[in-house]
C-alpha positions as CSV (number, residue, x, y, z in Angstrom):
1,M,-5.6,3.0,-12.9
2,T,-7.2,1.3,-15.9
3,Y,-8.8,-2.1,-15.7
4,G,-6.0,-3.7,-17.6
5,E,-3.5,-2.3,-15.0
6,L,-5.7,-3.7,-12.2
7,K,-5.7,-7.1,-13.7
8,Q,-2.0,-7.0,-14.2
9,R,-1.4,-5.9,-10.5
10,Q,-3.7,-8.6,-9.2
11,N,-1.3,-11.2,-10.9
12,W,1.7,-9.9,-9.2
13,K,3.6,-12.1,-6.8
14,L,3.3,-11.3,-3.1
15,K,6.8,-9.8,-3.1
16,Q,5.9,-7.4,-5.9
17,K,2.7,-6.4,-4.1
18,I,4.7,-5.7,-0.8
19,D,7.4,-3.8,-2.6
20,H,4.9,-1.6,-4.4
21,S,3.0,-1.0,-1.3
22,V,6.2,0.1,0.6
23,I,7.0,2.5,-2.3
24,V,3.5,4.0,-2.3
25,V,3.4,4.5,1.5
26,S,6.9,5.9,1.6
27,S,6.0,8.4,-1.1
28,F,2.9,9.4,0.7
29,M,4.7,9.8,4.0
30,E,7.3,12.0,2.3
31,R,4.7,14.1,0.6
32,I,2.7,14.8,3.8
33,Q,5.9,14.9,6.0
34,S,4.2,12.9,8.7
35,K,4.3,9.5,10.6
36,I,1.9,6.8,9.6
37,F,0.9,4.0,11.9
38,V,-0.5,1.0,10.0
39,S,-2.1,-2.1,11.5
40,Y,-3.7,-5.2,9.9
41,S,-6.5,-7.2,11.1
42,R,-7.0,-10.9,10.6
43,R,-9.6,-10.2,8.0
44,K,-7.2,-8.3,5.7
45,T,-8.4,-4.9,6.7
46,I,-5.8,-2.2,6.9
47,Y,-6.1,0.6,9.4
48,A,-3.9,3.7,8.9
49,H,-3.5,6.7,11.1
50,W,-1.2,9.6,10.4
51,T,-0.1,12.5,12.7
């Protein structure tokens, strides 16, 4: 990702960010053929575990 792409993504609306995240996680899950469990903390930390 280039610096320009990063700046563009930072300006996305929340819905765009969520939609993009769903696509990226779904693609990853399909590629590794596994289940992913994701949890979020109050401090915006994302924890992921796959089996």
